[in-house]
TORVO-587360 format. One record per residue (C-alpha): residue in one letter; x, z, y. Coordinates in steps of 0.5 Angstrom, whole numbers, padded with zeros to 4 digits, always signed. Layout:
N
aXZY...
END
This chain:
207
m-0029-0018+0001k-0028-0016-0006i-0023-0011-0008i-0020-0010-0015p-0015-0004-0017l-0010-0004-0022v-0006+0002-0024t+0001+0000-0025g+0008+0003-0028l+0010+0010-0030i+0007+0014-0025q+0000+0010-0024e+0001+0007-0017n-0005+0003-0015c-0004-0004-0014y-0010-0008-0010l-0012-0015-0010v-0017-0016-0004y-0020-0023-0004r-0026-0027-0001e-0028-0034-0003n-0022-0038-0005h-0016-0033-0002l-0013-0027-0004v-0008-0022-0002i-0004-0017-0006i-0003-0010-0004d+0003-0006-0006p+0005-0009-0013g+0009-0003-0016a+0010-0006-0023e+0007-0010-0029a+0008-0016-0026e+0004-0020-0032k-0002-0015-0031i-0003-0017-0024k-0002-0024-0025a-0007-0024-0031a-0012-0020-0026i-0011-0025-0021a-0012-0031-0025q-0019-0028-0027t-0021-0028-0020g-0020-0036-0019a-0017-0034-0012t-0011-0037-0009p-0006-0031-0007i-0003-0032+0000a+0001-0026+0002i+0004-0019-0001l+0002-0013+0004l+0006-0007+0003t+0004+0000+0005h+0011+0003+0005t+0017+0001+0001h+0018+0007-0004y+0020+0004-0011d+0013+0005-0015h+0010+0000-0010i+0015-0005-0009g+0017-0006-0016a+0014-0013-0018v+0014-0016-0011d+0020-0021-0012e+0017-0024-0019l+0010-0025-0015r+0013-0028-0009d+0017-0033-0013t+0011-0034-0018y+0006-0036-0012q+0011-0038-0007i+0008-0033-0002p+0011-0029+0004v+0012-0021+0004y+0009-0017+0010v+0012-0010+0011s+0013-0005+0017p+0020-0006+0021l+0021+0001+0020e+0022+0000+0013a+0024-0007+0012d+0032-0005+0010w+0029+0000+0005l+0027-0006+0000g+0034-0007-0002d+0036+0000-0001p+0035+0004-0008v+0037+0011-0004m+0031+0010+0001n+0026+0007-0004l+0028+0013-0008s+0029+0009-0014g+0037+0011-0014l+0036+0018-0013p+0039+0023-0018r+0032+0025-0021h+0031+0018-0023d+0037+0017-0027d+0034+0014-0033m+0031+0008-0029a+0034+0002-0026d+0035+0001-0019v+0030-0003-0015v+0033-0008-0010v+0028-0013-0007r+0030-0019-0003p+0028-0018+0005a+0021-0019+0007d+0019-0026+0010e+0014-0022+0016l+0015-0016+0019f+0008-0012+0021e+0006-0011+0028l+0000-0006+0029k-0005-0011+0030e-0011-0015+0027y-0009-0020+0022q-0013-0026+0020l-0010-0029+0014q-0014-0035+0012d-0021-0032+0011i-0018-0025+0010a-0019-0021+0016f-0015-0014+0017k-0012-0009+0022v-0005-0005+0021v-0006+0002+0023p+0000+0007+0023t+0000+0013+0018p+0007+0015+0018g+0009+0022+0015h+0010+0020+0008s+0015+0015+0010i+0016+0013+0017g+0014+0006+0016s+0007+0008+0012v+0001+0004+0015s-0006+0003+0012f-0010-0004+0012v-0017-0003+0015f-0021-0009+0012p-0028-0010+0015e-0032-0006+0009f-0026-0001+0007v-0019+0002+0008v-0013+0002+0004s-0009+0008+0005g-0003+0008+0001d+0000+0014+0000a-0003+0017+0007l-0009+0019+0005f-0011+0021-0003n-0018+0024-0006g-0017+0031-0004s-0010+0031-0002v-0005+0027+0003g+0002+0024+0001r+0008+0028+0000t+0012+0030+0006d+0018+0033+0002l+0022+0026+0002p+0026+0022+0007t+0023+0021+0014g+0017+0025+0011n+0013+0030+0016l+0007+0033+0015e+0004+0034+0022q+0006+0027+0023l+0002+0025+0017l-0004+0029+0019t-0004+0027+0026g-0004+0019+0023i-0010+0020+0019r-0014+0024+0024n-0013+0019+0029q-0013+0012+0025l-0017+0014+0019f-0022+0019+0021v-0025+0015+0026l-0027+0010+0021p-0034+0010+0019d-0036+0015+0015e-0039+0011+0009f-0032+0007+0009p-0029+0007+0002v-0022+0009+0002y-0017+0006-0003p-0011+0010-0004g-0004+0009-0007h-0005+0014-0013g-0011+0016-0016p-0019+0015-0015s-0022+0012-0009t-0026+0017-0004t-0030+0016+0002i-0028+0018+0010l-0034+0023+0010k-0032+0026+0003e-0025+0027+0006k-0027+0030+0013r-0031+0035+0009t-0027+0037+0003n-0020+0035+0004p-0016+0042+0004f-0011+0039+0009f-0017+0039+0014n-0021+0044+0012
END
């Protein structure tokens, strides 16, 4: 299993391409669809799905263009499915974002269940990590985890946004992520990667 991080958009969101042999999933395509397409082409793998950790605008801006290009389904938590088309809930329509266009994405094709998935030859488990937003999930692959805006290198996601809850966020990280192997790489929604062990030992929210 290979993973390629791509930094996209004005606030430097991490989109990830996860692929194995001939198949690839796109995680959180936030912006810059052409950049993402170019990176996909270099892998030689065929995209089979778009997976969303949550639906804030900086993680979904390129969804429709990539969905239409590759004719692939979009997966999202049922708790945030309506946010794709709601600029207030996906935060693009908030007053402090007056200089940006509203982000409106068509409805998702599939709603996540909290279970293990096998899409072609790509296996992963969807685990709940709410607190940054109510439907936030992380994707546990056999060799690493993609944590969205739940767990960062040395920090955790903001909880001052709609449906945010710090206690819920910390509990989810402890129960769903800190139970993973210490050596597991963690690929967050912003910033550099880290490991489970490093965050257990040094993250100020847990120490």
